[in-house]
C-alpha positions as CSV (number, residue, x, y, z in Angstrom):
1,M,199.7,184.9,325.9
2,F,199.6,188.8,326.1
3,K,196.7,188.6,328.5
4,F,198.4,186.0,330.7
5,L,201.7,187.9,330.8
6,S,200.1,191.2,331.5
7,K,197.9,190.0,334.3
8,N,200.4,187.8,336.2
9,G,203.5,189.2,337.9
10,L,205.7,186.2,337.0
11,Y,208.7,188.6,337.1
12,V,208.7,188.4,340.9
13,L,209.8,184.7,340.6
14,L,211.8,185.3,337.4
15,L,213.9,188.1,339.1
16,P,215.7,185.9,341.7
17,T,215.8,183.0,339.1
18,F,217.6,185.3,336.7
19,F,219.9,186.6,339.4
20,V,221.1,183.1,340.2
21,I,221.1,181.7,336.7
22,H,223.0,184.7,335.4
23,G,225.6,184.3,338.1
24,Y,226.0,180.7,337.3
25,A,226.3,181.5,333.6
26,E,228.8,184.3,334.2
27,N,230.9,182.0,336.4
28,F,230.3,178.8,334.5
29,G,232.4,175.9,335.8
30,L,233.3,177.7,339.0
31,I,230.1,177.1,341.0
32,N,228.5,173.8,341.8
33,F,225.0,173.7,340.2
34,N,223.5,172.0,343.3
35,D,224.7,175.0,345.4
36,C,222.9,177.3,343.0
37,L,219.7,175.3,343.4
38,V,219.9,175.7,347.2
39,L,220.6,179.4,346.8
40,L,217.7,179.8,344.4
41,A,215.3,177.9,346.7
42,T,216.3,180.3,349.5
43,Y,215.7,183.4,347.4
44,L,212.3,182.0,346.1
45,T,211.1,181.3,349.6
46,A,212.0,184.8,350.7
47,T,210.3,186.2,347.6
48,L,207.1,184.4,348.4
49,M,207.1,185.8,351.9
50,I,207.7,189.4,350.6
51,Y,205.0,188.9,348.1
52,F,202.5,187.7,350.7
53,M,203.3,190.8,352.9
54,G,202.6,192.9,349.8
55,W,199.3,191.2,349.2
56,L,198.2,191.7,352.8
57,L,199.1,195.4,352.4
58,F,197.5,196.1,349.0
59,R,195.0,193.2,348.5
60,N,196.0,193.3,344.8
61,H,198.2,190.8,343.0
62,L,199.9,193.2,340.6
63,K,200.6,195.8,343.3
64,A,202.0,193.1,345.6
65,S,204.2,191.9,342.7
66,L,205.6,195.4,342.1
67,F,206.2,195.9,345.8
68,A,208.1,192.5,346.0
69,G,209.9,193.0,342.8
70,Y,211.2,196.4,343.8
71,L,212.5,195.2,347.2
72,L,214.1,192.2,345.4
73,F,215.8,194.5,342.9
74,L,217.2,196.8,345.6
75,Y,218.5,193.8,347.5
76,L,219.9,191.6,344.7
77,F,221.4,194.3,342.6
78,F,222.8,196.5,345.4
79,G,226.3,195.9,344.2
80,A,225.7,197.2,340.7
81,I,223.8,200.3,342.1
82,D,226.6,200.9,344.7
83,D,229.3,200.6,342.0
84,F,227.5,203.1,339.8
85,F,227.3,205.6,342.6
86,K,231.0,205.1,343.5
87,A,231.9,205.7,339.8
88,H,229.7,208.7,339.1
89,L,228.1,210.0,342.3
90,L,230.5,209.2,345.1
91,L,228.5,211.0,347.8
92,F,225.5,208.8,347.3
93,S,227.6,205.6,347.8
94,R,227.8,206.3,351.5
95,Y,225.6,204.0,353.6
96,I,224.4,206.9,355.7
97,I,222.8,208.2,352.5
98,I,222.0,205.1,350.4
99,I,220.2,203.2,353.2
100,P,217.9,206.0,354.2
101,G,217.4,206.6,350.5
102,Y,216.4,203.0,350.0
103,F,213.9,203.2,352.9
104,L,212.5,206.5,351.6
105,S,212.0,205.1,348.1
106,I,210.2,202.0,349.5
107,C,207.9,204.2,351.6
108,L,207.1,206.4,348.6
109,L,206.3,203.3,346.5
110,V,204.0,202.0,349.2
111,V,202.1,205.3,349.5
112,Y,201.8,205.5,345.7
113,L,200.5,201.9,345.4
114,L,198.0,202.4,348.1
115,K,196.6,205.5,346.4
116,T,196.8,204.7,342.7
117,K,194.0,203.2,340.7
118,T,196.5,202.0,337.9
119,V,196.1,198.4,337.0
120,F,199.8,198.0,335.8
121,H,199.1,195.6,332.9
122,R,201.7,197.1,330.6
123,P,204.6,197.3,333.2
124,T,203.8,193.7,334.2
125,F,203.9,192.5,330.6
126,F,207.2,194.4,329.9
127,L,208.9,193.0,333.0
128,N,207.8,189.5,332.3
129,I,209.0,189.6,328.7
130,L,212.3,191.3,329.7
131,L,213.2,188.7,332.3
132,L,212.2,185.8,330.1
133,I,214.5,187.1,327.3
134,Y,217.3,187.5,329.8
135,L,216.8,184.0,331.1
136,L,216.7,182.6,327.6
137,I,220.0,184.2,326.8
138,D,221.7,182.9,330.0
139,I,220.2,179.4,329.6
140,S,221.5,179.3,326.0
141,S,224.9,180.4,327.2
142,I,225.0,177.6,329.8
143,A,223.9,175.1,327.2
144,W,226.6,176.3,324.8
145,N,229.3,176.2,327.5
146,S,228.2,172.7,328.6
147,S,228.5,171.3,325.1
148,H,231.7,173.3,324.2
149,P,233.8,173.3,327.4
150,N,236.6,175.9,327.3
151,A,240.0,175.5,328.8
152,D,240.5,176.9,332.3
153,K,240.2,180.7,332.3
154,L,243.4,180.6,334.4
155,S,245.7,177.8,333.4
156,I,249.3,176.7,333.9
157,Y,252.0,177.5,331.4
158,G,255.5,176.6,330.7
159,S,257.7,174.8,328.3
160,D,256.3,171.5,329.6
161,K,252.7,172.3,330.3
162,I,251.8,168.6,329.8
163,I,254.4,166.9,332.0
164,D,255.7,163.5,330.9
165,Y,256.4,161.5,334.1
166,K,258.5,158.4,333.9
167,P,257.9,155.2,335.9
168,C,260.1,154.4,338.8
169,A,259.3,150.9,340.0
170,G,262.2,150.8,342.5
171,C,261.4,154.1,344.2
172,K,260.0,154.1,347.7
173,N,256.7,155.8,348.4
174,P,257.1,157.6,351.7
175,D,254.3,159.5,353.3
176,L,254.4,163.2,352.3
177,Y,253.4,165.9,354.7
178,F,252.9,169.3,353.0
179,L,252.6,171.8,355.8
180,V,251.9,175.4,354.8
181,F,252.1,178.2,357.3
182,D,250.4,181.2,355.7
183,E,252.4,184.4,355.3
184,Y,255.5,182.9,357.1
185,T,258.5,184.7,355.8
186,S,262.1,183.5,355.8
187,T,264.6,183.9,358.7
188,D,266.9,185.8,356.4
189,N,264.2,188.3,355.5
190,L,263.1,188.7,359.1
191,K,266.6,189.7,360.1
192,K,267.3,192.0,357.2
193,T,264.0,193.6,356.7
194,F,262.3,193.5,360.1
195,N,265.3,193.3,362.5
196,Y,264.0,190.0,364.1
197,D,266.1,187.0,365.1
198,N,264.3,183.8,364.2
199,S,267.3,181.6,364.2
200,K,265.9,179.5,367.0
201,L,263.4,177.9,364.6
202,D,266.2,177.2,362.1
203,S,268.3,175.6,364.8
204,F,265.4,173.3,365.7
205,L,264.8,172.3,362.1
206,L,268.5,171.6,361.5
207,Q,268.6,169.5,364.6
208,R,265.7,167.5,363.3
209,G,267.4,166.8,360.0
210,F,265.8,169.4,357.8
211,A,267.4,171.2,354.9
212,I,266.6,174.9,355.0
213,Q,266.3,176.9,351.7
214,S,267.2,180.2,353.3
215,R,266.7,182.4,350.2
216,S,263.5,180.7,349.0
217,Q,260.8,182.8,347.4
218,S,257.1,182.4,346.4
219,N,256.1,183.4,342.8
220,Y,253.0,185.2,343.9
221,N,252.1,187.2,347.0
222,F,248.5,186.0,347.3
223,T,247.7,182.6,348.8
224,P,245.5,180.9,346.1
225,F,247.8,182.0,343.3
226,S,250.9,180.8,345.2
227,I,249.4,177.4,346.1
228,A,248.0,176.9,342.6
229,S,251.5,177.5,341.2
230,I,253.2,175.3,343.8
231,L,250.9,172.3,343.4
232,N,250.9,172.6,339.6
233,M,254.7,173.2,339.4
234,N,254.1,176.0,336.9
235,Y,253.2,179.7,336.5
236,I,249.6,180.8,336.0
237,Q,248.3,182.5,332.9
238,G,245.1,184.3,332.2
239,I,245.2,186.9,335.0
240,K,243.8,189.9,333.1
241,N,245.0,192.5,335.5
242,T,247.6,191.7,338.2
243,G,246.9,195.1,339.7
244,A,243.2,194.3,340.3
245,C,242.6,190.6,340.9
246,T,238.9,189.7,340.8
247,I,236.8,187.2,342.7
248,Q,236.7,185.1,339.5
249,D,240.6,185.0,339.5
250,Y,240.5,183.6,343.0
251,A,237.8,181.0,342.0
252,N,239.8,179.9,339.0
253,C,242.9,179.4,341.2
254,N,240.7,177.3,343.5
255,R,239.9,175.1,340.5
256,L,243.5,174.8,339.5
257,I,244.3,173.7,343.1
258,R,241.4,171.2,343.1
259,N,242.7,169.5,340.0
260,N,246.4,169.9,340.6
261,A,249.4,168.1,339.0
262,I,250.8,166.8,342.3
263,I,247.6,164.9,343.1
264,R,247.5,163.5,339.6
265,F,251.1,162.3,339.8
266,L,250.7,160.8,343.3
267,S,247.5,158.9,342.3
268,T,249.6,157.0,339.7
269,R,251.7,155.8,342.7
270,N,248.6,154.7,344.7
271,Y,248.8,157.5,347.2
272,D,245.9,158.4,349.5
273,V,245.1,162.1,349.9
274,V,244.4,163.5,353.3
275,N,243.2,167.1,353.0
276,Y,243.4,169.3,356.1
277,S,243.8,172.5,354.1
278,I,241.5,175.4,353.4
279,F,241.2,174.3,349.7
280,D,239.1,171.7,348.0
281,L,241.1,168.9,346.4
282,A,239.6,166.6,343.7
283,G,237.6,164.1,345.6
284,Y,238.7,165.5,349.0
285,P,236.8,168.6,349.9
286,A,238.1,171.0,352.6
287,L,236.8,170.1,356.0
288,I,236.8,173.7,357.2
289,E,235.9,177.0,355.7
290,S,238.2,180.0,355.4
291,S,237.4,183.7,355.4
292,L,240.4,184.1,353.1
293,L,238.8,182.6,350.1
294,P,235.8,183.7,348.1
295,V,234.3,180.4,347.2
296,K,231.1,178.6,346.1
297,T,228.0,180.8,345.7
298,R,229.8,183.9,347.0
299,L,230.6,184.6,343.4
300,I,226.9,185.3,343.1
301,T,225.9,186.6,346.5
302,D,228.8,189.1,347.0
303,Q,226.8,191.7,345.1
304,T,223.8,191.6,347.3
305,L,222.9,194.2,349.9
306,F,223.6,191.9,352.9
307,N,227.0,190.7,351.7
308,R,228.2,194.2,350.8
309,M,227.1,195.5,354.2
310,V,228.8,192.6,356.0
311,H,232.0,193.3,354.1
312,D,231.9,197.1,354.7
313,L,230.2,197.4,358.1
314,G,230.4,193.9,359.6
315,W,233.1,194.9,362.1
316,H,230.5,196.9,364.0
317,L,228.9,193.6,365.0
318,Y,232.0,192.2,366.8
319,M,233.3,195.3,368.6
320,G,231.9,198.4,370.1
321,K,228.4,199.2,371.3
322,F,226.7,197.1,368.6
323,E,228.8,194.0,369.4
324,I,227.0,190.6,369.3
325,K,229.0,188.5,371.7
326,W,228.4,185.0,370.3
327,L,228.9,186.3,366.8
328,S,232.1,188.2,367.7
329,K,233.6,185.1,369.4
330,N,233.0,183.0,366.3
331,I,234.3,185.6,363.9
332,I,237.3,186.7,365.8
333,Y,238.5,183.3,367.0
334,G,237.3,181.2,364.0
335,T,240.8,181.1,362.5
336,L,242.5,180.1,365.8
337,N,239.9,177.3,366.3
338,N,240.6,176.1,362.7
339,N,244.3,176.1,363.2
340,N,244.0,174.1,366.5
341,T,241.6,171.6,364.9
342,M,243.9,171.0,361.9
343,M,246.9,170.6,364.2
344,S,245.1,167.9,366.1
345,W,244.0,166.2,362.8
346,V,247.6,166.1,361.5
347,K,248.9,164.6,364.7
348,T,246.2,162.0,364.7
349,E,246.8,161.1,361.1
350,S,250.6,160.6,361.8
351,R,249.7,158.0,364.4
352,R,247.4,156.1,362.0
353,N,248.6,153.0,360.1
354,S,247.6,153.0,356.4
355,A,247.8,150.4,353.7
356,H,248.8,153.1,351.2
357,P,251.2,155.9,351.2
358,R,249.7,159.3,352.1
359,F,249.9,162.9,350.9
360,V,248.8,165.0,353.9
361,Y,248.2,168.6,353.0
362,A,247.5,171.0,356.0
363,H,247.3,174.8,355.7
364,F,247.5,176.8,358.8
365,E,246.5,180.5,358.8
366,M,249.4,181.6,361.0
367,P,251.4,183.8,361.4
368,H,248.8,185.3,359.1
369,P,246.6,187.7,361.0
370,P,244.7,187.8,363.4
371,F,247.9,187.8,365.6
372,Y,246.3,186.0,368.6
373,F,249.2,185.9,370.9
374,D,252.1,188.2,371.9
375,K,255.7,187.3,372.3
376,N,255.1,186.0,375.8
377,F,252.3,183.7,374.6
378,Q,249.6,185.9,376.2
379,P,246.3,186.3,374.4
380,R,246.0,189.8,372.8
381,D,243.0,192.1,373.3
382,E,240.1,191.5,371.0
383,K,239.9,195.2,369.9
384,E,243.5,195.0,368.7
385,L,242.7,191.9,366.7
386,V,239.8,193.5,365.0
387,A,241.7,196.8,364.4
388,E,244.4,194.9,362.6
389,K,242.1,193.5,360.0
390,K,242.5,196.9,358.3
391,T,246.1,197.7,359.0
392,T,248.8,195.1,359.6
393,N,251.1,195.8,362.6
394,I,254.7,194.6,362.1
395,D,255.3,194.3,365.8
396,S,252.2,192.2,366.3
397,Y,253.4,189.9,363.5
398,K,256.8,189.5,365.1
399,G,255.1,189.0,368.5
400,Y,253.0,186.1,367.0
401,L,256.1,184.2,365.7
402,P,257.1,182.6,369.0
403,Y,253.7,181.0,369.4
404,T,253.6,179.9,365.7
405,N,257.1,178.5,366.1
406,S,256.1,176.5,369.1
407,K,253.2,174.9,367.1
408,I,255.6,174.1,364.2
409,E,258.0,172.4,366.6
410,E,255.2,170.5,368.3
411,L,253.9,169.3,364.9
412,V,257.2,168.3,363.5
413,D,258.1,166.4,366.6
414,S,254.8,164.6,366.6
415,I,255.1,163.5,362.9
416,Q,258.7,162.4,363.2
417,I,258.1,160.4,366.4
418,N,254.9,158.8,365.2
419,T,256.3,157.9,361.8
420,N,259.8,156.9,363.1
421,N,261.3,159.6,360.9
422,S,260.1,157.8,357.7
423,A,257.9,160.6,356.4
424,V,258.9,163.4,354.1
425,I,258.0,166.8,355.5
426,I,257.7,169.9,353.4
427,L,257.4,173.0,355.6
428,M,256.6,176.2,353.7
429,G,255.2,179.7,353.9
430,D,252.9,180.2,350.9
431,H,254.4,183.8,350.6
432,G,256.2,186.3,352.8
433,F,254.9,188.9,355.2
434,R,252.5,190.9,353.1
435,V,252.9,194.4,354.5
436,E,253.7,197.7,352.8
437,M,257.1,199.0,353.7
438,G,257.0,202.6,352.5
439,N,259.4,203.2,349.7
440,L,260.9,199.7,349.8
441,S,260.2,197.3,347.0
442,H,257.7,194.5,347.4
443,S,260.4,191.8,347.3
444,H,260.0,191.0,351.0
445,Q,256.4,189.8,350.3
446,F,257.8,186.8,348.3
447,K,260.5,185.6,350.7
448,N,259.1,182.6,352.4
449,L,259.9,180.0,355.0
450,N,261.0,176.8,353.2
451,A,262.5,173.7,354.9
452,V,262.3,170.1,353.8
453,Y,263.0,166.8,355.5
454,F,263.9,163.7,353.6
455,P,264.4,160.4,355.5
456,D,267.6,159.7,353.6
457,K,268.9,163.2,354.1
458,N,269.9,163.5,350.4
459,Y,269.3,167.1,349.6
460,Q,271.7,167.6,346.8
461,L,269.0,168.7,344.3
462,M,267.6,171.3,346.7
463,T,268.8,174.8,346.0
464,D,269.0,177.6,348.5
465,S,267.1,180.1,346.3
466,I,264.4,177.8,345.0
467,T,260.9,179.3,344.2
468,G,257.5,177.7,344.5
469,V,257.1,176.5,340.9
470,N,260.2,174.4,341.3
471,Q,259.6,173.1,344.8
472,F,257.8,169.9,343.9
473,R,259.8,169.5,340.7
474,V,262.9,169.0,342.9
475,I,260.9,166.8,345.3
476,L,259.7,164.5,342.5
477,N,263.1,164.4,341.0
478,S,264.7,163.5,344.4
479,L,262.1,161.0,345.6
480,F,260.8,159.4,342.4
481,D,263.7,159.8,340.0
482,Q,261.9,162.1,337.7
483,Q,263.8,164.5,335.3
484,L,261.7,167.6,335.4
485,P,263.5,170.7,334.3
486,M,263.7,173.8,336.5
487,L,261.7,176.9,335.4
488,K,263.0,180.4,335.5
489,D,262.4,182.0,338.9
490,T,260.0,185.0,338.6
491,A,258.0,187.0,341.3
492,I,254.7,188.4,340.1
493,F,253.3,191.1,342.4
494,L,249.5,191.1,342.7
495,R,246.9,193.5,344.1
496,D,243.2,192.9,344.8
497,Q,240.4,194.7,343.1
498,P,239.3,197.4,345.6
499,Q,236.1,195.8,346.8
500,L,238.0,192.6,347.8
501,Q,240.4,194.5,350.0
């Protein structure tokens, strides 16, 4: 065994295998195993190509293995290396230093391997054994977690965590349209905080029979956390640090959304689910991808050299002298295209006859940036759209509202006409306008658009200052004669971990 492990550079294949398996073990339950297999196959294919290049260069198996292993280590574990430099040697974390440093170290390794007569049996044995031990630890961890499943790392809490629903045989089952417009704040907040008159939208909604909750608030200022709490009708526990939310926190919120309480309740009433949102729902995956959400194997790949560089330097590829036209168009206008596509899907769905009642969830990333249009509905300059990825402009946000309002009005009219006013429409902002306002408190980040349409116009249970955790409690009480108690209204301010910003 010693001879075999000292003469064969298995660690070249074990390194990417360990990287993927360790990421899967570390985020157990958050990543689909089949996605990990695809990722691993991709890494192994790249590994074999690098190894073959090394063999052509050195004509020696162990030297080619060291060459490939070193390149893989620099690529896969770039995040850990970069974080170390940021914590202890900040100067060396700059790309202008670290990338030339990487290249220089590779050149020195190549020169050394070309000149040396060393056979590298001991390093090969050590690396093989080390990675086999690490893999055994991670596989044992996966096996243990598979046989001893834990509760969600983030879970809902409240006095009635397990909600006891009561049957309502005589209740109607209207179609439900849950329409979320990301980062849409309330008319009241727009007037008081941003000196903007948005009363035209309120007038439209009132004319269409809506009840407006003018002092409504979200419970969280980040989308996945807010939607998770709304759809589970409860607060979230298990966030270790509200001042530094991690990619794992986001992924756990996605899991809470996927298996949410509203879907479970509506399934007991034979509802079909139509998912036109940016989130996966149980049995109904999202049909589009969103740049807002760290999902799937990004929990693993975000620490690699490529993903870190895209995050930190990617904007150079869609503006300036290094711009790649086809890439910039896709990146800059991807959100707009998604919004238009989902708008069309919802309209089409409202025209479709169905044997079962439907819960239609659509999530539009507007007036969330990029702010594509100005107040005169004119497309804005691409350079401005890119620049605002780093700093949010209040005037651009207000300028984007007329366009967003026109889409809301268009969508509401289509649904009401196509359903003959028989569908319930829940129109909400997931949170308010998330912009820093100097010395002001963060309260404006929670004040959100909230308007509800019931066909019978019975809004007596709706309160003007409702918050997200109570939204569907009131709706279920109103429509299906439930008796769910209201929870205390609390706003929980969140910040991202620095590398997610």
